[in-house]
N, C-alpha and C positions, 0 to 999 in steps of 0.2 A: 597509547594514543587513543583518543576519543574515536569510537567506531564510526560516527558520522563524518568526521574529518578524514578518516581512513577511506571511507566510501567515496567522498568527494575526490580524493587523490586517484581513484580509479578512472576518473574522467579527465584529469589533467594535472599539471604541476601546480603546487601551492607553495609559494615562497614562505619563508619563516614569518615575515611581517603579516601576511594574510592569515597564516595559521594562528598567530597570536590573537588576532581580532576574532577569528572563529571561536577560539577557546573562551573568549569573554562573552560571546553571543549564544553559545550552545548551552542548553539546560538539559537535565536528566530527570526522569521520573520513573516510578514503578506504580503500575495499576494492577488491581486484582481482577481475576476472571469475572466477567459480567459487567465491569465498569466500561465507560465510554470515553473515547478520545473526543468525539463530538456527536451530537444528535442533529437530525434534520432541523433546519431553521437557525442553527447557531452559526456564528462566524468564529472559527478557530483557524486563524491563518498561520499555520506552521507546517513546515516540512519536517518529517520525522523518520527515524530509522529504529527498528526494533533490534535490540541487542540479544534479548532472550524473550521468547513468547510468541504470540500469534494474535492477529486481529482479523476481523471480517468487516466488509463493507456491505451494507444492505439498504434496500429501499422498502417502503411499505406501500403496497398497492392492494386495495380492497381488503384491508385488515390482514394481509398476508405479507410475510417477510420474504424478499427476493434478494438472495445473495449475489453480489456482482463481482467481488474479488476477495481473496484471502491474502493477508500480508504476513510473510514469514521473516525470519531473521535476515539481517544484512541487506534489506531492500529498502530503498527510499520511497516513502509513502506520503500521502496527503490528500485532502479533498480539494478538487480543482476550483470550484467557485469561491470558497473563502480564501484559498491560497493566492490565486491570481487576480481575482476581481473584487475581493472584500465583500462578497455577497453571501447570503445565508446558504448553508449546505443543503443539498437535496438528498443527501445520503446520511446514514448513521455508520459510525465506525466504532465497533465494540471489541473489547479484548476477550478472546476465547480461552486464554491462559493468563496466569499472572505474568506480567510483561514488564521488562525494563526497556525504556526507550530514550532516545536522545533527539532533541528537536531544536529548531531555530525558527524564529518568527519570520514571516514573509517580509516584514519591514527591515529587519536586520539583513536578511538575505538580499533584498533589493538594493540596500545601501552598499553592500559588498559588490554586487553586480555592477553598480554605477561607478564605484571607486576603482575596481580592479578588473582589467580585461581578462585576466586568468579565471576569475570567478564567473564572469559573464560567459566565457567559453564553456566552463563546466556546467553552468545552468542550461545553456543551449544543448549540450550533449545529453544531459539528463532529460530534457524535454523531448529530444529526438527519440531517445530510448522509450520514453513513455508512449509516444505516438506509435512506435512499432508494436509495443505490447497491446495497445488498444486495437490496432489494425488486426493483429493476430486473434484477439478475442472476438472481434466482430466477424472475421472470416470463419472462425471456428463455429460460432453460433449459426451462421448462415449456410455453411457448406458441409459440416461434419455431422455424422450421426451421434446420438447420445453415447453410444459405445465408444466411438472414436474420441469424443470429448473426455470421457472417463479415462480412457487409456492415456490420453495426453496429460491429464492431471497426474496420473501415476508416474508417467515418465519424467515430468518436470518437477514434481513434488512427491517423491515416493513415500514420504512420511505422513502425507496428508490424511490418509485413511485412518491412521492411528491417532491423529490429533484433532480431527474435525468430525463432528457428528454426521451420520449418514443423512439426516434431514437437511443439514446445511449444504452438504455436497450435492444432494439431489436438487435443491433450489438453485445452486450455482450452475449446475448442468442444464437446468430448465426442464427437469423431468420429475415424475412422482417418485416417492420412496419405493414403491412397488416395482417400478421400471428399473430403478437402480439395483434393487435386490436381484432381479432377473439378469441384469448385465453382470453383476458380481458372481453369479452362479456359473456363468459360462467359462 
C-alpha cells in the first residue's frame, strides 16, 4: 500500500472507491541530498510524506539560515502558504538525505475533500494535529531552556543527532553551536 494512503488511514476510514482515486492522484519521487522540495518564493502546493529520508525547513534572515523543523519518515509535511493559499512559500524545504517521498497536489486533495466527507474529516484531523505540533513548538521556544529543547528533540527523535548536523540542530534550537556543544557535554 502507498505510504501516504496508509498514513491517511491513520486519521479515518477510506473506502475502496476513495482509495482508487488517491492511487491515481498520488505521485512518487526520489531527491538527492541537498536538493529542494521548494524554495522561498515558489508555489509548490503539495502535501507529501517521506518514505525514506529526511528534510529540513528553514528561513533566511540576514544571510543566516534558521531551521524551523525537520521532517522524518512517515510524517505528513508541506509548506502552509502554497498548500492552503496558493501563495509563494516563505520557507525553503531541503532534503538532508537522499529521500523517496509520495505527494498529492492541493488541487487533487481539495477535490477529494469536496467530493468525500471521509477525506474532509481526514483533512480536518491532520490540520488539528498540525496545530497541536505548532502549539508545542511555540510553547517550547517560549518556555523551555535550550537544554530542555535539546532533550525533547532527543526524546521525540532519538536518531536526529546521528542524521542532522550539529549546525542545523543548533539553529533549530535557537542557540549557537558552542552552546549546543556545552549542553551535549553535560
